[in-house]
Each structure stands twice: as C-alpha cells, then as structure tokens.
ChimeraX commands (.cxc) that place a marker at each C-alpha (Angstrom):
marker #1 position 146.01,61.92,19.26 radius 0.5
marker #1 position 142.60,60.25,20.61 radius 0.5
marker #1 position 142.70,59.35,24.34 radius 0.5
marker #1 position 141.86,56.09,25.19 radius 0.5
marker #1 position 138.30,55.22,26.60 radius 0.5
marker #1 position 138.38,54.40,30.62 radius 0.5
marker #1 position 137.78,51.54,31.98 radius 0.5
marker #1 position 135.31,51.40,34.94 radius 0.5
marker #1 position 134.57,48.70,37.33 radius 0.5
marker #1 position 131.28,48.61,39.47 radius 0.5
marker #1 position 130.91,46.48,43.04 radius 0.5
marker #1 position 127.55,47.00,44.47 radius 0.5
marker #1 position 125.52,44.69,46.63 radius 0.5
marker #1 position 122.22,45.59,45.05 radius 0.5
marker #1 position 121.67,44.11,41.54 radius 0.5
marker #1 position 119.21,46.97,40.35 radius 0.5
marker #1 position 121.66,49.42,41.26 radius 0.5
marker #1 position 124.44,47.76,39.12 radius 0.5
marker #1 position 122.10,47.65,36.36 radius 0.5
marker #1 position 121.09,51.04,36.97 radius 0.5
marker #1 position 124.55,52.57,36.62 radius 0.5
marker #1 position 125.71,50.27,34.13 radius 0.5
marker #1 position 122.40,51.73,31.62 radius 0.5
marker #1 position 123.44,55.36,32.66 radius 0.5
marker #1 position 127.51,54.85,31.92 radius 0.5
marker #1 position 126.35,53.58,28.30 radius 0.5
marker #1 position 125.70,56.80,26.99 radius 0.5
marker #1 position 129.23,57.38,27.53 radius 0.5
marker #1 position 131.64,56.54,24.34 radius 0.5
marker #1 position 135.13,57.47,26.70 radius 0.5
marker #1 position 133.81,55.06,29.12 radius 0.5
marker #1 position 133.85,51.16,29.01 radius 0.5
marker #1 position 132.58,49.10,31.98 radius 0.5
marker #1 position 134.54,45.97,32.21 radius 0.5
marker #1 position 132.50,44.13,34.80 radius 0.5
marker #1 position 130.65,44.36,37.95 radius 0.5
marker #1 position 129.97,42.31,41.65 radius 0.5
marker #1 position 127.83,42.01,43.74 radius 0.5
marker #1 position 129.99,40.28,46.30 radius 0.5
marker #1 position 133.06,42.69,47.78 radius 0.5
marker #1 position 135.24,39.44,48.17 radius 0.5
marker #1 position 135.28,38.68,44.80 radius 0.5
marker #1 position 135.72,41.84,43.68 radius 0.5
marker #1 position 138.44,42.40,45.57 radius 0.5
marker #1 position 139.63,38.45,43.83 radius 0.5
marker #1 position 139.31,40.49,40.70 radius 0.5
marker #1 position 141.13,43.74,40.85 radius 0.5
marker #1 position 143.98,41.86,42.66 radius 0.5
marker #1 position 144.82,39.69,40.11 radius 0.5
marker #1 position 147.71,38.88,38.03 radius 0.5
marker #1 position 147.74,40.33,35.49 radius 0.5
marker #1 position 146.06,43.63,36.60 radius 0.5
marker #1 position 143.09,44.46,34.73 radius 0.5
marker #1 position 143.95,48.10,34.75 radius 0.5
marker #1 position 140.76,49.56,36.03 radius 0.5
marker #1 position 141.06,53.46,35.81 radius 0.5
marker #1 position 137.88,54.36,38.12 radius 0.5
marker #1 position 136.04,52.26,40.35 radius 0.5
marker #1 position 132.23,52.80,41.36 radius 0.5
marker #1 position 132.10,51.43,44.48 radius 0.5
marker #1 position 128.91,51.16,47.10 radius 0.5
marker #1 position 129.97,51.83,50.64 radius 0.5
marker #1 position 127.78,50.07,52.61 radius 0.5
marker #1 position 127.29,46.50,52.16 radius 0.5
marker #1 position 127.13,43.36,53.88 radius 0.5
marker #1 position 130.10,41.40,54.89 radius 0.5
marker #1 position 132.80,44.06,53.63 radius 0.5
marker #1 position 132.26,48.04,53.56 radius 0.5
marker #1 position 133.76,49.69,50.91 radius 0.5
marker #1 position 136.55,51.25,52.76 radius 0.5
marker #1 position 137.79,47.98,54.15 radius 0.5
marker #1 position 137.30,46.32,50.04 radius 0.5
marker #1 position 139.87,49.20,49.27 radius 0.5
marker #1 position 142.12,48.30,52.42 radius 0.5
marker #1 position 142.41,44.87,50.30 radius 0.5
marker #1 position 143.64,46.31,46.89 radius 0.5
marker #1 position 146.94,46.03,46.22 radius 0.5
marker #1 position 146.48,49.01,43.92 radius 0.5
marker #1 position 144.23,51.90,43.94 radius 0.5
marker #1 position 142.26,52.91,41.10 radius 0.5
marker #1 position 140.37,56.63,41.41 radius 0.5
marker #1 position 137.06,55.80,43.00 radius 0.5
marker #1 position 133.64,57.39,42.91 radius 0.5
marker #1 position 131.71,56.34,45.58 radius 0.5
marker #1 position 127.93,55.20,45.45 radius 0.5
marker #1 position 125.74,55.12,48.31 radius 0.5
marker #1 position 122.09,55.41,49.97 radius 0.5
marker #1 position 123.77,57.35,53.32 radius 0.5
marker #1 position 124.45,60.77,53.00 radius 0.5
marker #1 position 126.31,60.80,56.37 radius 0.5
marker #1 position 129.21,58.79,54.33 radius 0.5
marker #1 position 129.75,61.50,51.71 radius 0.5
marker #1 position 132.44,63.21,53.99 radius 0.5
marker #1 position 134.79,59.74,54.28 radius 0.5
marker #1 position 134.36,59.04,51.16 radius 0.5
marker #1 position 136.24,62.50,50.35 radius 0.5
marker #1 position 139.08,61.54,53.34 radius 0.5
marker #1 position 139.76,58.60,50.94 radius 0.5
marker #1 position 140.76,61.36,47.87 radius 0.5
marker #1 position 137.71,59.95,45.87 radius 0.5
marker #1 position 136.95,61.71,43.00 radius 0.5
marker #1 position 132.99,62.00,43.74 radius 0.5
marker #1 position 130.35,60.31,45.33 radius 0.5
marker #1 position 126.78,59.50,44.12 radius 0.5
marker #1 position 123.83,59.03,46.42 radius 0.5
marker #1 position 121.13,56.70,45.53 radius 0.5
marker #1 position 118.96,56.17,43.36 radius 0.5
marker #1 position 122.46,57.58,40.77 radius 0.5
marker #1 position 120.74,60.51,38.82 radius 0.5
marker #1 position 122.07,61.22,35.40 radius 0.5
marker #1 position 123.28,64.93,36.50 radius 0.5
marker #1 position 124.76,63.65,39.25 radius 0.5
marker #1 position 126.90,61.42,37.40 radius 0.5
marker #1 position 127.65,63.69,34.55 radius 0.5
marker #1 position 129.54,65.86,37.25 radius 0.5
marker #1 position 131.30,63.01,38.53 radius 0.5
marker #1 position 132.38,62.04,34.95 radius 0.5
marker #1 position 133.40,65.53,34.32 radius 0.5
marker #1 position 135.61,65.90,37.15 radius 0.5
marker #1 position 137.25,62.72,36.90 radius 0.5
marker #1 position 138.14,63.94,33.19 radius 0.5
marker #1 position 139.78,66.68,34.35 radius 0.5
marker #1 position 142.34,64.84,36.05 radius 0.5
marker #1 position 143.07,63.05,32.89 radius 0.5
marker #1 position 145.91,61.48,32.09 radius 0.5
marker #1 position 144.87,58.98,34.78 radius 0.5
marker #1 position 148.07,58.43,37.00 radius 0.5
marker #1 position 149.10,57.15,40.17 radius 0.5
marker #1 position 148.46,60.14,42.43 radius 0.5
marker #1 position 150.38,60.48,45.22 radius 0.5
marker #1 position 148.45,59.85,47.98 radius 0.5
marker #1 position 147.44,56.49,46.11 radius 0.5
marker #1 position 151.42,55.74,46.34 radius 0.5
marker #1 position 151.03,56.94,50.70 radius 0.5
marker #1 position 151.56,53.88,52.62 radius 0.5
marker #1 position 150.15,55.23,55.44 radius 0.5
marker #1 position 146.79,55.15,52.81 radius 0.5
marker #1 position 146.09,51.34,54.02 radius 0.5
marker #1 position 146.43,52.13,57.08 radius 0.5
marker #1 position 143.54,55.06,56.88 radius 0.5
marker #1 position 141.36,53.07,54.86 radius 0.5
marker #1 position 141.29,50.15,57.87 radius 0.5
marker #1 position 140.37,52.93,60.28 radius 0.5
marker #1 position 137.54,54.24,58.60 radius 0.5
marker #1 position 136.57,50.47,57.91 radius 0.5
marker #1 position 136.13,49.65,61.72 radius 0.5
marker #1 position 134.69,52.90,62.39 radius 0.5
marker #1 position 132.35,52.33,59.78 radius 0.5
marker #1 position 131.55,48.76,61.13 radius 0.5
marker #1 position 130.84,50.15,64.37 radius 0.5
marker #1 position 127.97,52.37,63.43 radius 0.5
marker #1 position 126.53,50.10,60.71 radius 0.5
marker #1 position 124.54,46.70,61.28 radius 0.5
marker #1 position 125.99,43.63,59.70 radius 0.5
marker #1 position 122.81,43.15,57.18 radius 0.5
marker #1 position 121.42,45.44,55.09 radius 0.5
marker #1 position 118.98,47.92,56.06 radius 0.5
marker #1 position 117.28,49.22,52.69 radius 0.5
marker #1 position 116.43,47.07,49.41 radius 0.5
marker #1 position 116.21,48.06,45.55 radius 0.5
marker #1 position 112.72,47.93,44.24 radius 0.5
marker #1 position 112.49,48.86,40.19 radius 0.5
marker #1 position 109.36,51.24,39.22 radius 0.5
marker #1 position 109.07,51.21,35.50 radius 0.5
marker #1 position 112.64,52.48,34.74 radius 0.5
marker #1 position 113.24,54.11,38.25 radius 0.5
marker #1 position 114.82,52.23,41.01 radius 0.5
marker #1 position 113.34,53.47,44.41 radius 0.5
marker #1 position 114.72,51.95,47.70 radius 0.5
marker #1 position 112.70,50.44,50.31 radius 0.5
marker #1 position 113.46,50.70,54.38 radius 0.5
marker #1 position 113.64,47.11,55.36 radius 0.5
marker #1 position 112.62,48.27,58.49 radius 0.5
marker #1 position 108.75,48.77,56.99 radius 0.5
marker #1 position 108.69,45.71,54.76 radius 0.5
marker #1 position 106.23,43.44,56.72 radius 0.5
marker #1 position 106.61,40.69,54.59 radius 0.5
marker #1 position 108.28,39.19,50.93 radius 0.5
marker #1 position 106.37,37.18,48.93 radius 0.5
marker #1 position 106.83,34.80,45.94 radius 0.5
marker #1 position 104.31,34.76,43.42 radius 0.5
marker #1 position 104.05,34.09,39.68 radius 0.5
marker #1 position 108.23,33.83,39.49 radius 0.5
marker #1 position 108.64,37.21,40.91 radius 0.5
marker #1 position 109.41,38.68,44.52 radius 0.5
marker #1 position 107.55,41.65,46.33 radius 0.5
marker #1 position 108.33,43.66,49.46 radius 0.5
marker #1 position 104.94,44.28,51.14 radius 0.5
marker #1 position 104.59,47.73,52.86 radius 0.5
marker #1 position 101.11,48.73,54.60 radius 0.5
marker #1 position 99.83,46.43,52.02 radius 0.5
marker #1 position 101.41,47.68,48.99 radius 0.5
marker #1 position 103.67,45.18,46.73 radius 0.5
marker #1 position 106.96,46.62,45.40 radius 0.5
marker #1 position 109.30,44.09,43.05 radius 0.5
marker #1 position 112.83,43.30,44.12 radius 0.5
marker #1 position 115.25,41.46,42.09 radius 0.5
marker #1 position 115.59,38.47,44.37 radius 0.5
marker #1 position 114.31,35.16,45.48 radius 0.5
marker #1 position 112.77,34.52,48.81 radius 0.5
marker #1 position 115.78,32.20,48.87 radius 0.5
marker #1 position 118.47,34.91,48.01 radius 0.5
marker #1 position 116.58,37.26,50.85 radius 0.5
marker #1 position 116.55,34.85,53.72 radius 0.5
marker #1 position 121.00,34.40,53.41 radius 0.5
marker #1 position 121.09,37.91,53.07 radius 0.5
marker #1 position 118.78,39.53,55.53 radius 0.5
marker #1 position 119.14,39.42,59.36 radius 0.5
marker #1 position 118.35,35.60,60.35 radius 0.5
marker #1 position 117.14,37.21,63.86 radius 0.5
marker #1 position 114.71,39.53,62.06 radius 0.5
marker #1 position 113.24,37.74,58.73 radius 0.5
marker #1 position 112.17,34.23,59.16 radius 0.5
marker #1 position 111.23,31.88,56.40 radius 0.5
marker #1 position 107.45,30.60,57.63 radius 0.5
marker #1 position 106.33,29.42,54.07 radius 0.5
marker #1 position 108.11,28.64,50.58 radius 0.5
marker #1 position 106.43,32.04,49.48 radius 0.5
marker #1 position 106.79,34.02,52.19 radius 0.5
marker #1 position 109.72,35.36,54.54 radius 0.5
marker #1 position 108.42,36.99,57.07 radius 0.5
marker #1 position 109.47,40.31,59.60 radius 0.5
marker #1 position 108.81,39.64,62.69 radius 0.5
marker #1 position 109.01,43.07,64.02 radius 0.5
marker #1 position 105.33,42.84,62.78 radius 0.5
marker #1 position 103.92,40.21,64.31 radius 0.5
marker #1 position 100.71,40.78,66.32 radius 0.5
marker #1 position 99.68,37.63,67.23 radius 0.5
marker #1 position 99.61,33.89,65.65 radius 0.5
marker #1 position 96.72,32.18,65.45 radius 0.5
marker #1 position 96.02,28.05,65.20 radius 0.5
marker #1 position 92.85,27.02,63.39 radius 0.5
marker #1 position 90.77,24.24,64.58 radius 0.5
marker #1 position 92.33,22.18,61.89 radius 0.5
marker #1 position 95.66,22.65,63.21 radius 0.5
marker #1 position 97.02,25.19,60.46 radius 0.5
marker #1 position 99.03,28.36,62.27 radius 0.5
marker #1 position 98.49,31.75,60.68 radius 0.5
marker #1 position 100.27,34.36,61.43 radius 0.5
marker #1 position 98.46,37.97,62.20 radius 0.5
marker #1 position 100.21,41.32,61.45 radius 0.5
marker #1 position 100.65,44.61,62.88 radius 0.5
marker #1 position 100.08,46.61,59.60 radius 0.5
marker #1 position 96.27,48.80,58.90 radius 0.5
marker #1 position 95.16,46.01,56.91 radius 0.5
marker #1 position 96.06,43.18,60.01 radius 0.5
marker #1 position 97.25,40.86,57.44 radius 0.5
marker #1 position 96.71,37.01,58.10 radius 0.5
marker #1 position 99.62,34.98,56.64 radius 0.5
marker #1 position 100.18,30.90,56.79 radius 0.5
marker #1 position 102.50,29.25,58.16 radius 0.5
marker #1 position 103.52,26.02,55.95 radius 0.5
marker #1 position 103.12,22.64,57.72 radius 0.5
marker #1 position 106.42,21.79,57.44 radius 0.5
marker #1 position 107.64,25.16,59.50 radius 0.5
marker #1 position 105.23,25.05,61.96 radius 0.5
marker #1 position 107.37,23.96,64.75 radius 0.5
marker #1 position 110.17,26.42,63.73 radius 0.5
marker #1 position 107.96,29.12,63.83 radius 0.5
marker #1 position 106.46,27.87,67.11 radius 0.5
marker #1 position 109.87,28.41,68.78 radius 0.5
marker #1 position 110.95,31.40,67.18 radius 0.5
marker #1 position 107.55,32.79,68.38 radius 0.5
marker #1 position 107.56,30.93,71.76 radius 0.5
marker #1 position 104.10,29.72,71.52 radius 0.5
marker link #1:1,2 radius 0.2
marker link #1:2,3 radius 0.2
marker link #1:3,4 radius 0.2
marker link #1:4,5 radius 0.2
marker link #1:5,6 radius 0.2
marker link #1:6,7 radius 0.2
marker link #1:7,8 radius 0.2
marker link #1:8,9 radius 0.2
marker link #1:9,10 radius 0.2
marker link #1:10,11 radius 0.2
marker link #1:11,12 radius 0.2
marker link #1:12,13 radius 0.2
marker link #1:13,14 radius 0.2
marker link #1:14,15 radius 0.2
marker link #1:15,16 radius 0.2
marker link #1:16,17 radius 0.2
marker link #1:17,18 radius 0.2
marker link #1:18,19 radius 0.2
marker link #1:19,20 radius 0.2
marker link #1:20,21 radius 0.2
marker link #1:21,22 radius 0.2
marker link #1:22,23 radius 0.2
marker link #1:23,24 radius 0.2
marker link #1:24,25 radius 0.2
marker link #1:25,26 radius 0.2
marker link #1:26,27 radius 0.2
marker link #1:27,28 radius 0.2
marker link #1:28,29 radius 0.2
marker link #1:29,30 radius 0.2
marker link #1:30,31 radius 0.2
marker link #1:31,32 radius 0.2
marker link #1:32,33 radius 0.2
marker link #1:33,34 radius 0.2
marker link #1:34,35 radius 0.2
marker link #1:35,36 radius 0.2
marker link #1:36,37 radius 0.2
marker link #1:37,38 radius 0.2
marker link #1:38,39 radius 0.2
marker link #1:39,40 radius 0.2
marker link #1:40,41 radius 0.2
marker link #1:41,42 radius 0.2
marker link #1:42,43 radius 0.2
marker link #1:43,44 radius 0.2
marker link #1:44,45 radius 0.2
marker link #1:45,46 radius 0.2
marker link #1:46,47 radius 0.2
marker link #1:47,48 radius 0.2
marker link #1:48,49 radius 0.2
marker link #1:49,50 radius 0.2
marker link #1:50,51 radius 0.2
marker link #1:51,52 radius 0.2
marker link #1:52,53 radius 0.2
marker link #1:53,54 radius 0.2
marker link #1:54,55 radius 0.2
marker link #1:55,56 radius 0.2
marker link #1:56,57 radius 0.2
marker link #1:57,58 radius 0.2
marker link #1:58,59 radius 0.2
marker link #1:59,60 radius 0.2
marker link #1:60,61 radius 0.2
marker link #1:61,62 radius 0.2
marker link #1:62,63 radius 0.2
marker link #1:63,64 radius 0.2
marker link #1:64,65 radius 0.2
marker link #1:65,66 radius 0.2
marker link #1:66,67 radius 0.2
marker link #1:67,68 radius 0.2
marker link #1:68,69 radius 0.2
marker link #1:69,70 radius 0.2
marker link #1:70,71 radius 0.2
marker link #1:71,72 radius 0.2
marker link #1:72,73 radius 0.2
marker link #1:73,74 radius 0.2
marker link #1:74,75 radius 0.2
marker link #1:75,76 radius 0.2
marker link #1:76,77 radius 0.2
marker link #1:77,78 radius 0.2
marker link #1:78,79 radius 0.2
marker link #1:79,80 radius 0.2
marker link #1:80,81 radius 0.2
marker link #1:81,82 radius 0.2
marker link #1:82,83 radius 0.2
marker link #1:83,84 radius 0.2
marker link #1:84,85 radius 0.2
marker link #1:85,86 radius 0.2
marker link #1:86,87 radius 0.2
marker link #1:87,88 radius 0.2
marker link #1:88,89 radius 0.2
marker link #1:89,90 radius 0.2
marker link #1:90,91 radius 0.2
marker link #1:91,92 radius 0.2
marker link #1:92,93 radius 0.2
marker link #1:93,94 radius 0.2
marker link #1:94,95 radius 0.2
marker link #1:95,96 radius 0.2
marker link #1:96,97 radius 0.2
marker link #1:97,98 radius 0.2
marker link #1:98,99 radius 0.2
marker link #1:99,100 radius 0.2
marker link #1:100,101 radius 0.2
marker link #1:101,102 radius 0.2
marker link #1:102,103 radius 0.2
marker link #1:103,104 radius 0.2
marker link #1:104,105 radius 0.2
marker link #1:105,106 radius 0.2
marker link #1:106,107 radius 0.2
marker link #1:107,108 radius 0.2
marker link #1:108,109 radius 0.2
marker link #1:109,110 radius 0.2
marker link #1:110,111 radius 0.2
marker link #1:111,112 radius 0.2
marker link #1:112,113 radius 0.2
marker link #1:113,114 radius 0.2
marker link #1:114,115 radius 0.2
marker link #1:115,116 radius 0.2
marker link #1:116,117 radius 0.2
marker link #1:117,118 radius 0.2
marker link #1:118,119 radius 0.2
marker link #1:119,120 radius 0.2
marker link #1:120,121 radius 0.2
marker link #1:121,122 radius 0.2
marker link #1:122,123 radius 0.2
marker link #1:123,124 radius 0.2
marker link #1:124,125 radius 0.2
marker link #1:125,126 radius 0.2
marker link #1:126,127 radius 0.2
marker link #1:127,128 radius 0.2
marker link #1:128,129 radius 0.2
marker link #1:129,130 radius 0.2
marker link #1:130,131 radius 0.2
marker link #1:131,132 radius 0.2
marker link #1:132,133 radius 0.2
marker link #1:133,134 radius 0.2
marker link #1:134,135 radius 0.2
marker link #1:135,136 radius 0.2
marker link #1:136,137 radius 0.2
marker link #1:137,138 radius 0.2
marker link #1:138,139 radius 0.2
marker link #1:139,140 radius 0.2
marker link #1:140,141 radius 0.2
marker link #1:141,142 radius 0.2
marker link #1:142,143 radius 0.2
marker link #1:143,144 radius 0.2
marker link #1:144,145 radius 0.2
marker link #1:145,146 radius 0.2
marker link #1:146,147 radius 0.2
marker link #1:147,148 radius 0.2
marker link #1:148,149 radius 0.2
marker link #1:149,150 radius 0.2
marker link #1:150,151 radius 0.2
marker link #1:151,152 radius 0.2
marker link #1:152,153 radius 0.2
marker link #1:153,154 radius 0.2
marker link #1:154,155 radius 0.2
marker link #1:155,156 radius 0.2
marker link #1:156,157 radius 0.2
marker link #1:157,158 radius 0.2
marker link #1:158,159 radius 0.2
marker link #1:159,160 radius 0.2
marker link #1:160,161 radius 0.2
marker link #1:161,162 radius 0.2
marker link #1:162,163 radius 0.2
marker link #1:163,164 radius 0.2
marker link #1:164,165 radius 0.2
marker link #1:165,166 radius 0.2
marker link #1:166,167 radius 0.2
marker link #1:167,168 radius 0.2
marker link #1:168,169 radius 0.2
marker link #1:169,170 radius 0.2
marker link #1:170,171 radius 0.2
marker link #1:171,172 radius 0.2
marker link #1:172,173 radius 0.2
marker link #1:173,174 radius 0.2
marker link #1:174,175 radius 0.2
marker link #1:175,176 radius 0.2
marker link #1:176,177 radius 0.2
marker link #1:177,178 radius 0.2
marker link #1:178,179 radius 0.2
marker link #1:179,180 radius 0.2
marker link #1:180,181 radius 0.2
marker link #1:181,182 radius 0.2
marker link #1:182,183 radius 0.2
marker link #1:183,184 radius 0.2
marker link #1:184,185 radius 0.2
marker link #1:185,186 radius 0.2
marker link #1:186,187 radius 0.2
marker link #1:187,188 radius 0.2
marker link #1:188,189 radius 0.2
marker link #1:189,190 radius 0.2
marker link #1:190,191 radius 0.2
marker link #1:191,192 radius 0.2
marker link #1:192,193 radius 0.2
marker link #1:193,194 radius 0.2
marker link #1:194,195 radius 0.2
marker link #1:195,196 radius 0.2
marker link #1:196,197 radius 0.2
marker link #1:197,198 radius 0.2
marker link #1:198,199 radius 0.2
marker link #1:199,200 radius 0.2
marker link #1:200,201 radius 0.2
marker link #1:201,202 radius 0.2
marker link #1:202,203 radius 0.2
marker link #1:203,204 radius 0.2
marker link #1:204,205 radius 0.2
marker link #1:205,206 radius 0.2
marker link #1:206,207 radius 0.2
marker link #1:207,208 radius 0.2
marker link #1:208,209 radius 0.2
marker link #1:209,210 radius 0.2
marker link #1:210,211 radius 0.2
marker link #1:211,212 radius 0.2
marker link #1:212,213 radius 0.2
marker link #1:213,214 radius 0.2
marker link #1:214,215 radius 0.2
marker link #1:215,216 radius 0.2
marker link #1:216,217 radius 0.2
marker link #1:217,218 radius 0.2
marker link #1:218,219 radius 0.2
marker link #1:219,220 radius 0.2
marker link #1:220,221 radius 0.2
marker link #1:221,222 radius 0.2
marker link #1:222,223 radius 0.2
marker link #1:223,224 radius 0.2
marker link #1:224,225 radius 0.2
marker link #1:225,226 radius 0.2
marker link #1:226,227 radius 0.2
marker link #1:227,228 radius 0.2
marker link #1:228,229 radius 0.2
marker link #1:229,230 radius 0.2
marker link #1:230,231 radius 0.2
marker link #1:231,232 radius 0.2
marker link #1:232,233 radius 0.2
marker link #1:233,234 radius 0.2
marker link #1:234,235 radius 0.2
marker link #1:235,236 radius 0.2
marker link #1:236,237 radius 0.2
marker link #1:237,238 radius 0.2
marker link #1:238,239 radius 0.2
marker link #1:239,240 radius 0.2
marker link #1:240,241 radius 0.2
marker link #1:241,242 radius 0.2
marker link #1:242,243 radius 0.2
marker link #1:243,244 radius 0.2
marker link #1:244,245 radius 0.2
marker link #1:245,246 radius 0.2
marker link #1:246,247 radius 0.2
marker link #1:247,248 radius 0.2
marker link #1:248,249 radius 0.2
marker link #1:249,250 radius 0.2
marker link #1:250,251 radius 0.2
marker link #1:251,252 radius 0.2
marker link #1:252,253 radius 0.2
marker link #1:253,254 radius 0.2
marker link #1:254,255 radius 0.2
marker link #1:255,256 radius 0.2
marker link #1:256,257 radius 0.2
marker link #1:257,258 radius 0.2
marker link #1:258,259 radius 0.2
marker link #1:259,260 radius 0.2
marker link #1:260,261 radius 0.2
marker link #1:261,262 radius 0.2
marker link #1:262,263 radius 0.2
marker link #1:263,264 radius 0.2
marker link #1:264,265 radius 0.2
view
C-alpha cells in the first residue's frame, strides 16, 4: 500500500528563505508543501482553522519579528512535528527541548534537509505522540518564548540577499543604507551592493525605526553609520557616512526637517 505524501507548511519572515526551502523540498515526491507564510500571526490563524489543514510537518523559523517560533507553537490547538529553521546555532538546543524532529541552519543546504527528512521518515506513520498531547507542553513553550524574548531584539538583526542561486544573510549592523534603483532594492555594505527582495517601504515598516530612517524615497539610512550632516549653500542636505568611501547621501527636501530633528542639528 502506497504511503500518502506528507503535508508540509513553512513559516519564515524572510521571503527568500521560504523560496529557497520550497525549491529544495520540491525535489521530494513524498512531501507536498501546502502553503507558507511570512507573518506568524496569519500562520497561527491558518494552522488553527477549521476544518484542520492536517499539517504533518511544520518548517518553522525561530526568530521572527513580533512572534517567535516558540510562541507560535504555544498558540496552536494541535501540535505538528516541527523542523526548526534558524540563522542562530544557539537556538538548536531549545529546538530539541520542544521535541522537534530536527533543526536547519540558514541558509539551508540540501544535505541538512536530507538528514532532517530522513529522521522524519523514521517516525512514520505520523501520529500524535505522547509529547504532543502533554498538557504541560503549552506552558513549556510559553516559558521558552519569554526566555527568547528577553535575549533578542524585537526587530530582525539579519536580512536575506540572493547571490545567484544562493541565499546569504547579511548582518544589519553592517548595512550602511538601503537604496532603491531600477525597481530593485540593495543593501549597501562598505560600498558593495547586495540585492534584497523587499521594497524600501517594506524595510521601513519592518526594521527598527530608532536605527533605520527614511531620508529619501529611495534611501533608508542606518543612523549608526552617520559621520556628519552637511548643508550646501543652496540649502540641500547631505549625510556623510563613516564607511571607508566616506559616502554622501542626499536628503529629500520633504525629509530635511525630520532628519534635522532626529540628528539634532
């Protein structure tokens, strides 16, 4: 008798990470990705909907803005098997504390995924194991979510960038600014541009507003990299950066007052 395909769902706040994982999973005939979500709150609504979507395995990011992977699990009415995806190795032990099948470090590599799916295959048929029915599970997940909340910033610390077929992750502390050009958005690190799959407006909403400031319709500035501000004889304002190139960025006229208030000059 042929075994039914596993039903999988992906939750990750990075669209490129979802795209890469979906592409890797497409190689496995016995697994079907039924959906994905970048917003953990919407994922909770989907996973808790009636009738149940009957998800066998959840590929879940641990660190997401607004809601961690542990908090998401604590809000589910039924617990699927979980394969955590994370850019931070220190969360691996926490992942196993909630009896996940495995964890994958980003960027996910085919060999990692093969290992995790092999482990998942060994626990078939998929049924509700004792730990999934444990009434104390939600309190454990809540504890871990609160612990994680105390150790992480509310906003992301890394961002995904595509380099050919490979997805790399950039430290936001190193990004001097984001610039939009020719319908693409770039994260700039020491003058080098890295393409990101988000608009300037999306980044402005998602990143820490105390750190990233919109100074132009096409520029989102990392305030930590500001060396000085210059006002030209014509009244135009430019921001000089602390990068090796001593880059200068223009401030749009409608943003000058706001930028002056933020920089207190």
